[in-house]
N, C-alpha and C positions, 0 to 999 in steps of 0.2 A: 220136238222143239220145246214143248211145255215142260217135259222133264228135265231138259238140259238147263232151262231158266231156273226151275225150282232148285236143282242141285246147286247151282251158283249161289242162289240166295242163301241156302243152308250153309255153305262154306264161309261166306262172308260173316254171317251171325257167329259161327263157330270161332273164327279168328278174332273178332273185335269183342264179343261178349254176348250178353243175353239181351233180347229186346222186348218191350211191351209196347202196344200200340193201342191208344184210346183216341177215337175220332180225329181231332186235329193236332194231337200231339204224339211223340213217339219218345219213349224213354229206353236208354241203352245203358247197361252197366259194363264198363270196360274193365278187363282183367289186364292190369298193367304188366304183370309178369309174364303172362302169355304173349301179350303184344311184343314185349321185349325178346321173347325166345323165338318168335316167328318173324323178327325183324320188321315189325309194323311201326316202329318208332323211329323217326328221323331225328337223330340226336346231334346237336351243334356244341362244340367246345365243352363237353363233359363226357365222363364215363358213365355207364348206368350197370347196376347189378340188382338182383332180386333180394328183396330183404331178408336178412340171416334169420335162420331159425324159424321161417314161416310166421314172424311176428305178426304181419298182416299181409293180405294179399296185394302186394305193391312192390315198389322199387326204390332204390336210392341213386340219386344223381350225386356226383363226386363234387368235390370243391376245386375251383380253378380260377385264375385271373379272367376279368371280364365276365359278361353275362353268358348263360348257357340255357338251352331249351331242348325239350323233347316233344316234337311235333308228331300227332297221330296221322299216319298215312291214310289217305282216301276218306277223310272226315272233313266235311264243311259244316261250319256252325254259323247260324245267323242269330236267330232270338232263342231264348230259352233259359234253362236253369242248370248250373254247373254245379256238382256237389263232390267233395273228396275229403279225406283226411289227410292232414300234413303235419310234419313235425320238424322243427328247426331246432336251435339251441341258444342258451343264454351265454353267447360269445360275442363281445362287441365288434360289431362291422364284419362279422362272419356268418350272418343268418339273414339272407333274404331269399324269400321263396313264396311261389304263388302259381297262378293259372295265367296261360297267355290265350287270347281268343282273338278272331278277325284277323289272324295273321297272314302276311304274304310270305314272309320267310323269317330267318332268326333275327333279321335286324329291323323289319318293318312289321310292327305288332302292337296290339294293346295288351296290357296286363294288369292284373291286380295282384299285389303282393304284400307280405307281412314282414315285420323286423322283429322277431321274437326277443332280441336282445334289449329292446326298449320296453317290454312289457312290464317289467319290474322297476323301472328307473324312477327315481325320485326328482329327476329334473323335469320340471313342467314343460319345457321346450322339446325335450326328447320324447315326451309322453305323446305329443301330438303327431309323431312319427311312427305310429305303430302299424297302421295300414295305408297303403299307398296305390293309387291308380296312375299308370303313365300310358302315354302313346308314343312309341318309337318309330321314326327318329326325331320327330319334330319336337316332342314334349317329355323329355326325360325328367327324372325327379328334380334335378337342380334347376332347370328352366322352370318348372312348376312352383318350386319353393321360392324362387326369386320374383317370379311374375304374379303368382297367385297364392301367397303364402297361407297355409292351413285350409286350403280350399279342396285339394286333391289328395290330401293325407290327414288323417284324424287319429285321436286317442281312442282306444277301446276301453269302454266302462267295465270294470271287474275282468281285466284280461286273463287269458288262460295261463297255465304254467308253461313258461318258455321253453321247456326241456321235454314236454309231453305232446302227445297227439291231441290235436283239436280239429273239429269239423268246420268246414267252410261251405256256404251255399251263396253263389253269385247269380243273381237274376239280371238278364239281359233283355231289354225290350228297347230296341234302338230308338233314340240315343240314350236312354236312361240304363245306368248301371247301379245295382243296389247289392250290398254285401252284408251277409249275416254270418255269425259264428255260433257253433254249438246249439243250434236249433232255438236261438233266441228270436224273439219277435221284432225287436227294434234293431235296425241295421245299424252296423258300425261305420258304413260308408255309403253315401248315396251322390252320385255324381252324373254328369252328362258326358258321352263320349266326345273325344276332341278331334274327330275326323268323320269322314263322310263314308268310311268303309261299314258296310252293313253285313258282311259276312266274311269269312276266311277259315284259315286253319285254326286247330285247337290242340293246346298241349299244356306240358309243364314248364315252369320258368324258375330259375335260380339266377341271384345277382352276383356281383363280383366277389370273389373269394369265398363263395358260399357253396355247401352242399345241402341236401334235403331229402327227406323221406316223404313218399306220396303213396296212397292206397285208397281203394274203394271208391274209384271214380265213377260218377254216375251223371248221365247228361240227358235232360229232357229238351227235345227239339220241338220248338212251337212253330208250326205251320203259318 
């Protein structure tokens, strides 16, 4: 019986990635290309492919109307730290991409995402729309912008190149959500979650008309 349990644990680690455990936290590095190949990504309203030429160890989600998600099967996330590399593009209204967490399904979820096409904008209004938190279905971006203008979306000081990879770190300690980029010590967004879901599914998110590249996903689960 013990050997069977051990074998199952080894298989799970092989499929999902490598795991490191320290006392009350557990860190998992997810190989997105492997998860795609073994059908461990539940993809809604998008096509997915491994990044060409092994540019990074990750995947690309295609562009399509409406939002799209790729949720990781058999992973439940509560509190912790989500890190990954993402790449969008400097194309107006065609680059919305980020991470979803505490998700029930493709329609009921929380997400933090970026609008790279605003990174170089000279317009002061567009500049405060660089990074966004949403809670679907009750609080999409247009509801938050109308009722809480500039509270759940912010400008990024010295934003990255909109056409290049940048690193994202999202710290979630319910209800607080804090977002950092490129290993900076000052957050680019800090908000409180707009619902009472304290755990749920975890995955990748792209917005209307957008594709996006994702790689090097690492999650620290805080017990």
